[in-house]
Backbone as numpy.savetxt, mean C-alpha at the origin, in Angstrom:
# Nx Ny Nz CAx CAy CAz Cx Cy Cz
-6.06 29.68 1.42 -4.64 29.14 0.60 -3.56 28.61 1.93
-2.80 28.09 1.56 -2.18 27.81 2.00 -0.92 28.85 2.22
-0.79 29.45 3.10 0.28 30.95 4.12 1.53 30.20 3.79
1.61 29.12 3.94 3.44 28.49 4.04 4.16 28.58 2.41
3.48 27.94 1.09 4.02 27.81 0.23 3.49 28.51 -0.79
2.09 29.32 -0.50 1.69 30.50 -1.53 0.82 29.73 -2.28
0.51 28.30 -2.10 -0.57 27.77 -3.03 -2.00 28.31 -2.70
-2.52 28.35 -3.77 -3.91 28.83 -3.49 -5.02 27.90 -3.23
-6.52 28.63 -3.18 -6.89 27.39 -2.58 -7.44 26.12 -3.75
-7.36 25.06 -2.86 -7.90 23.86 -3.13 -8.87 23.20 -2.55
-9.58 22.62 -3.19 -10.62 21.96 -2.74 -10.35 20.70 -2.02
-10.89 20.13 -0.82 -9.84 18.65 -0.22 -9.77 17.48 -1.48
-11.35 17.17 -1.77 -11.12 16.38 -2.86 -10.29 16.80 -4.38
-9.54 18.18 -4.27 -9.18 17.92 -5.15 -7.52 17.76 -5.04
-7.15 17.85 -4.02 -5.41 17.57 -3.68 -4.38 16.70 -4.37
-5.12 15.33 -4.64 -4.48 14.44 -5.43 -4.68 14.38 -6.96
-5.20 15.38 -7.61 -5.73 15.32 -8.52 -5.07 15.80 -9.53
-4.49 16.18 -11.20 -4.33 16.90 -11.76 -4.45 18.52 -12.22
-5.53 18.70 -11.72 -6.36 19.78 -11.74 -5.49 21.00 -11.17
-4.53 21.02 -10.16 -3.85 22.23 -10.20 -2.39 21.95 -10.23
-1.62 22.86 -10.70 -0.48 22.48 -11.44 0.16 23.08 -10.58
0.60 24.62 -9.78 1.13 24.75 -8.65 1.19 23.46 -7.37
0.32 23.04 -6.96 -0.01 22.24 -5.93 1.13 20.87 -6.44
0.22 20.52 -7.55 1.10 18.93 -8.37 3.17 19.07 -8.79
3.27 20.62 -8.80 4.40 21.09 -8.83 4.99 20.86 -7.56
5.16 21.11 -6.66 5.39 20.81 -5.45 5.09 18.81 -4.62
4.38 18.77 -5.34 4.08 17.09 -4.82 5.03 16.14 -5.18
5.28 16.17 -6.78 6.60 15.39 -7.52 7.90 16.13 -7.34
8.06 17.33 -6.62 9.27 18.14 -5.78 9.34 16.86 -4.53
8.78 16.94 -3.65 8.58 16.33 -2.90 8.89 14.94 -2.88
8.17 14.32 -4.08 8.37 12.92 -4.05 9.75 12.92 -4.59
10.38 13.72 -5.19 11.63 13.45 -5.75 12.53 13.36 -5.10
12.56 14.73 -3.96 13.69 14.25 -2.62 13.11 13.50 -2.04
12.48 12.96 -1.67 11.96 11.87 -0.99 12.72 10.91 -1.54
12.77 10.01 -2.91 13.12 9.40 -3.38 15.18 9.73 -3.26
15.19 10.78 -3.77 16.80 10.89 -3.74 17.15 11.10 -1.93
16.50 11.26 -0.83 16.67 11.01 0.64 17.31 9.45 1.16
16.19 8.89 0.39 16.23 7.13 0.63 16.84 6.60 -0.57
17.98 7.29 -1.22 17.99 6.03 -2.29 19.26 5.10 -1.90
20.05 5.01 -0.88 20.53 4.25 -0.54 20.45 2.92 0.66
19.17 3.49 1.01 18.03 2.30 1.42 17.72 0.86 0.45
17.79 -0.32 0.90 17.41 -0.96 -0.08 16.23 -2.39 0.65
16.00 -1.85 1.92 14.92 -2.05 2.39 13.54 -1.32 2.36
13.21 -0.83 1.77 11.57 -0.47 1.68 11.23 -0.52 0.09
10.05 0.08 0.77 9.23 0.28 -1.30 8.82 1.26 -0.94
8.26 1.96 -2.06 7.16 2.87 -1.96 5.32 2.68 -2.51
5.02 3.30 -1.06 3.21 3.29 -1.89 3.32 4.45 -1.82
2.53 4.71 -3.37 1.96 6.05 -3.44 1.02 7.02 -2.46
-0.05 5.57 -2.13 -0.99 6.69 -1.42 -1.90 5.53 -0.79
-1.82 5.69 0.61 -2.45 4.98 1.39 -3.90 5.40 1.58
-4.71 3.99 0.93 -6.54 4.23 0.34 -6.85 5.30 -0.40
-6.39 5.03 -1.34 -6.81 6.40 -2.11 -8.03 6.21 -2.80
-8.79 5.42 -2.66 -10.06 4.99 -2.98 -11.01 6.13 -2.16
-10.05 6.54 -1.07 -11.70 7.41 -0.32 -11.17 8.90 0.05
-11.52 9.91 -0.97 -11.38 11.40 -0.69 -10.51 11.69 -2.41
-10.95 11.73 -3.52 -10.57 11.78 -4.83 -9.32 12.11 -5.22
-8.85 10.63 -4.79 -7.68 10.71 -5.90 -7.77 9.89 -6.73
-7.06 10.63 -7.47 -7.00 10.29 -9.48 -6.24 8.83 -9.47
-6.22 8.31 -10.47 -5.52 7.10 -11.13 -4.66 7.64 -11.93
-5.03 9.34 -12.63 -4.06 10.06 -13.31 -2.90 10.43 -12.74
-3.33 10.73 -11.49 -2.57 11.41 -10.34 -1.63 10.33 -10.01
-1.89 9.40 -9.51 -1.30 8.27 -8.73 -0.37 7.96 -9.89
-0.83 7.89 -11.39 0.67 7.36 -12.35 1.44 8.49 -12.44
1.49 9.82 -12.09 2.00 10.76 -12.39 3.11 10.87 -11.28
2.84 10.05 -10.40 4.07 10.72 -9.20 4.56 8.86 -9.08
4.20 7.56 -10.10 4.97 6.66 -10.11 6.13 7.14 -11.34
5.44 8.06 -11.93 6.31 8.47 -12.93 7.64 9.18 -12.62
7.10 10.20 -11.42 8.45 10.46 -10.82 8.84 9.67 -10.35
8.66 8.92 -9.38 9.64 8.37 -8.87 10.52 7.37 -9.86
10.18 6.51 -10.96 10.65 6.51 -12.05 11.84 6.95 -12.40
11.72 8.45 -12.88 12.25 9.53 -13.37 13.42 9.53 -12.64
13.48 9.74 -10.96 14.19 10.01 -10.17 15.00 9.33 -10.15
14.86 8.12 -10.44 15.52 6.71 -9.86 16.38 5.89 -11.08
16.12 6.35 -12.23 16.37 6.04 -13.57 18.30 5.97 -13.35
19.04 6.78 -12.83 20.04 7.36 -13.00 20.98 6.51 -11.55
20.03 6.50 -10.64 20.51 5.78 -9.72 20.61 4.45 -9.40
21.66 4.05 -8.77 22.16 2.20 -8.64 20.71 1.82 -7.90
20.51 2.14 -6.73 19.09 1.56 -6.22 17.73 1.74 -6.75
16.95 0.76 -7.21 15.45 1.12 -7.51 14.70 -0.08 -6.87
13.96 0.92 -6.65 13.02 0.56 -5.58 11.38 -0.14 -5.80
10.80 -1.24 -5.42 9.54 -1.14 -5.79 8.34 -0.39 -5.41
7.61 -0.46 -6.40 6.57 0.87 -5.92 5.00 -0.02 -6.07
4.31 0.33 -5.19 3.35 0.21 -4.71 1.70 1.05 -4.94
1.14 0.34 -5.33 0.05 0.70 -5.01 -1.14 0.54 -4.38
-2.06 1.12 -3.32 -2.91 0.22 -2.69 -4.38 0.54 -3.29
-5.05 -0.69 -3.65 -6.00 -1.09 -4.79 -7.77 -0.98 -3.94
-7.57 -1.59 -2.64 -9.24 -2.00 -2.22 -9.47 -1.88 -0.70
-10.36 -1.28 0.04 -10.60 -2.40 1.17 -11.59 -3.51 0.32
-10.71 -5.21 0.67 -11.75 -6.12 0.36 -11.26 -6.26 -1.26
-12.00 -6.26 -2.11 -11.75 -6.83 -2.91 -11.77 -6.24 -4.24
-11.22 -6.39 -5.51 -11.28 -5.31 -6.46 -10.13 -6.40 -7.47
-10.49 -5.92 -8.96 -9.75 -6.68 -10.04 -8.93 -5.41 -10.68
-7.75 -5.17 -10.76 -6.81 -4.00 -11.63 -6.82 -4.47 -12.63
-7.76 -3.44 -13.02 -7.49 -2.98 -14.63 -6.36 -1.72 -15.02
-5.64 -2.09 -15.96 -4.32 -1.39 -16.47 -3.47 -0.84 -15.60
-2.68 -1.35 -15.00 -1.76 -0.78 -13.94 -0.58 -0.14 -14.47
0.35 0.00 -13.66 1.13 1.05 -14.31 2.02 0.33 -14.73
3.14 0.09 -15.73 3.79 -0.67 -16.03 4.99 -1.01 -14.39
5.42 0.32 -14.14 6.70 0.28 -12.86 6.33 -0.09 -11.45
4.56 -0.24 -11.30 3.96 -0.56 -10.60 4.38 -2.32 -10.15
5.36 -2.80 -9.25 5.33 -4.08 -8.91 4.81 -4.84 -7.95
3.71 -3.93 -6.74 3.24 -4.82 -5.89 1.29 -4.04 -5.85
0.83 -4.75 -5.83 -0.82 -4.04 -5.23 -0.99 -4.73 -4.23
-1.57 -4.00 -3.23 -1.28 -3.69 -2.50 -3.39 -3.67 -2.33
-4.06 -4.56 -0.43 -4.83 -4.59 -0.37 -4.86 -4.07 1.08
-6.53 -4.26 1.66 -6.52 -4.17 3.00 -7.46 -4.74 3.37
-7.67 -5.67 4.20 -8.80 -6.99 4.72 -9.24 -7.22 3.64
-8.66 -7.95 2.95 -9.18 -9.05 1.72 -9.66 -10.22 2.68
-10.87 -10.45 3.38 -10.99 -12.16 3.67 -12.25 -11.71 3.44
-12.31 -13.31 2.29 -11.85 -14.17 2.08 -10.98 -13.41 0.61
-9.53 -14.31 0.78 -8.52 -13.76 -0.23 -8.93 -14.15 -1.74
-9.89 -13.88 -1.86 -10.12 -14.14 -3.42 -9.83 -12.72 -4.31
-9.50 -12.17 -3.72 -8.70 -10.77 -4.20 -7.25 -11.11 -5.03
-6.59 -12.61 -4.56 -5.25 -12.65 -5.24 -5.73 -13.61 -6.46
-6.91 -14.69 -6.52 -6.70 -15.16 -7.37 -7.77 -13.96 -8.77
-8.34 -12.89 -8.38 -8.59 -12.43 -9.09 -7.89 -11.48 -10.20
-6.54 -11.50 -9.26 -5.25 -10.94 -9.44 -4.16 -11.63 -9.94
-4.31 -12.90 -10.18 -3.21 -13.60 -10.81 -2.86 -13.29 -12.29
-3.42 -13.08 -12.95 -2.73 -12.68 -14.38 -1.66 -11.39 -14.52
-1.48 -10.40 -13.26 -1.17 -9.59 -13.21 0.60 -9.63 -13.15
0.76 -11.33 -12.62 2.06 -10.54 -13.06 3.35 -9.72 -11.70
2.64 -9.54 -11.19 3.11 -8.70 -9.72 2.80 -9.52 -8.32
3.36 -8.93 -7.58 3.01 -8.71 -6.18 1.73 -8.50 -5.59
0.65 -9.17 -4.85 -0.04 -9.26 -4.31 -0.07 -9.21 -2.46
-0.48 -8.15 -2.13 -0.44 -8.34 -0.69 -1.59 -7.59 -0.38
-1.77 -7.77 1.37 -2.32 -7.34 2.05 -1.53 -6.68 3.53
-1.51 -5.30 3.17 -0.58 -4.60 4.22 -1.55 -3.68 5.12
-2.82 -4.50 5.27 -3.53 -4.12 6.36 -4.56 -4.91 7.13
-4.10 -5.50 8.21 -5.01 -6.41 8.83 -5.62 -5.77 10.61
-5.60 -4.51 10.69 -5.43 -4.23 12.50 -7.52 -4.92 12.42
-7.76 -5.50 14.27 -8.69 -5.59 14.24 -9.12 -4.86 15.35
-10.52 -4.29 15.30 -10.13 -2.66 15.59 -11.01 -3.51 17.43
-11.93 -4.94 16.55 -12.58 -5.19 17.84 -11.54 -5.59 19.02
-11.08 -6.85 18.76 -10.52 -7.50 19.55 -8.40 -7.29 18.82
-8.07 -6.55 19.10 -6.72 -6.56 18.91 -5.72 -8.11 18.89
-5.99 -8.91 19.18 -5.15 -9.77 19.59 -4.08 -10.42 18.36
-2.96 -10.79 18.58 -2.62 -11.54 17.48 -3.01 -12.32 16.25
-3.80 -13.33 17.24 -4.81 -13.69 16.15 -5.84 -13.32 14.94
-6.34 -11.94 15.14 -7.53 -11.26 14.95 -6.93 -10.75 13.87
-5.57 -9.94 14.15 -4.81 -9.04 13.41 -4.12 -9.78 12.28
-3.09 -11.38 12.65 -2.56 -12.07 11.92 -3.77 -12.73 10.88
-4.80 -13.70 11.39 -5.77 -14.45 10.48 -5.83 -13.57 8.71
-5.77 -12.99 8.62 -6.59 -12.06 7.55 -4.82 -12.36 6.50
-4.08 -12.22 7.17 -3.14 -12.17 6.46 -2.66 -14.02 6.43
-2.39 -14.71 7.30 -2.46 -16.04 7.10 -3.46 -16.43 6.38
-4.43 -16.27 5.90 -5.41 -16.29 4.86 -5.08 -16.40 3.15
-4.36 -14.86 3.50 -4.12 -14.70 2.16 -3.20 -15.28 1.90
-1.15 -15.40 2.75 -0.27 -16.31 2.50 -1.05 -17.64 1.96
-1.47 -18.55 2.77 -2.15 -19.59 2.30 -2.95 -19.37 0.92
-3.65 -18.51 0.29 -4.19 -18.06 -0.83 -3.69 -18.56 -1.82
-2.27 -17.70 -2.03 -1.49 -18.21 -3.28 -0.43 -17.72 -2.65
0.04 -17.83 -1.38 2.16 -17.25 -1.21 1.96 -15.97 -1.41
1.24 -14.88 -0.93 1.33 -13.61 -1.32 2.44 -12.77 -0.20
2.96 -11.84 -0.61 3.66 -11.00 0.37 3.30 -10.17 0.90
2.95 -10.43 2.22 2.23 -9.32 3.47 3.13 -8.79 4.23
2.36 -7.98 4.88 3.29 -7.67 6.36 2.15 -7.75 7.52
2.60 -8.91 8.68 2.03 -9.31 9.65 2.03 -8.19 10.70
0.71 -7.48 11.21 1.98 -6.51 12.32 0.40 -6.87 14.04
0.92 -6.62 14.52 0.17 -7.01 16.22 0.31 -5.75 16.90
-0.08 -5.74 17.45 -0.65 -4.56 18.46 0.96 -4.98 19.60
1.11 -6.22 19.72 1.87 -6.52 20.78 3.36 -6.79 19.53
4.30 -5.90 19.17 5.49 -6.49 18.10 6.50 -7.02 18.79
6.47 -7.23 19.99 7.37 -7.71 20.99 6.75 -9.95 21.62
5.76 -9.71 21.45 4.97 -11.39 21.47 5.20 -10.70 23.42
4.53 -9.84 23.59 4.50 -10.19 25.39 3.10 -10.26 25.52
2.36 -10.80 24.73 0.61 -11.64 25.09 0.64 -12.54 24.22
1.58 -13.86 24.71 1.62 -15.16 24.82 0.86 -15.72 24.64
-0.31 -15.31 25.46 -1.75 -16.03 25.34 -2.51 -16.17 23.92
-2.08 -14.75 23.18 -2.81 -14.50 22.16 -2.11 -15.04 20.80
-0.61 -15.84 21.19 0.23 -15.56 19.76 1.11 -17.20 19.26
0.39 -17.94 19.71 -0.06 -19.67 19.44 0.63 -19.54 17.65
1.41 -20.20 17.14 1.05 -20.24 15.42 0.65 -20.84 15.10
0.14 -21.83 15.83 -0.74 -23.13 15.26 -1.93 -22.76 15.54
-2.41 -21.73 16.59 -4.24 -21.63 17.22 -4.28 -20.19 15.77
-3.04 -19.80 15.27 -3.54 -18.84 13.99 -3.82 -19.23 12.99
-2.88 -20.44 12.87 -2.88 -21.27 11.44 -4.27 -21.89 11.79
-4.68 -22.23 12.53 -5.92 -23.23 12.92 -7.25 -22.37 12.72
-6.95 -20.70 12.96 -8.57 -20.15 12.66 -8.34 -19.59 11.35
-6.90 -19.70 10.81 -7.12 -19.02 9.79 -7.61 -20.10 8.26
-7.61 -21.28 9.05 -7.92 -22.34 8.40 -9.34 -22.21 7.90
-9.59 -22.02 9.14 -11.15 -22.33 9.22 -11.98 -20.80 8.29
-11.00 -19.76 8.28 -11.54 -18.98 7.60 -12.79 -19.01 6.25
């Protein structure tokens, strides 16, 4: 039992489902509060759940959270893009929520997921490209650049050295060359 909020026992695998109305009510209220608090900011998008394919997050629950965002923003001047994280690697998106504007993937190398979902008329992104084996600029950027070259999708490039303190690894030409070889 959650002693702080008085929510009953919810198995870990059911926390992001529609099975527990008391928990869902708090999740909706939290979503509404976050949307209200961030309403003035134009430089962000709302991602429903990071890696929902692990741990029992249902599509129905994700769509309910999208509905809560849309409902909360309906009378606001600023509306934010809404993103759903779809898969590690590749997957074809079926029946996306109409309010979702961005579908994100992790580690989509090769970036054939772009072509697989081209008919969605939505932004297709790759928002996780970290290499734990050798986290250099090129190993982190290569998948993102490959994705960009595939269909000019929107992505976030990250590096373990955001201030470019590893210049020996960060030549744009070598990253592009490495990406072209993928």
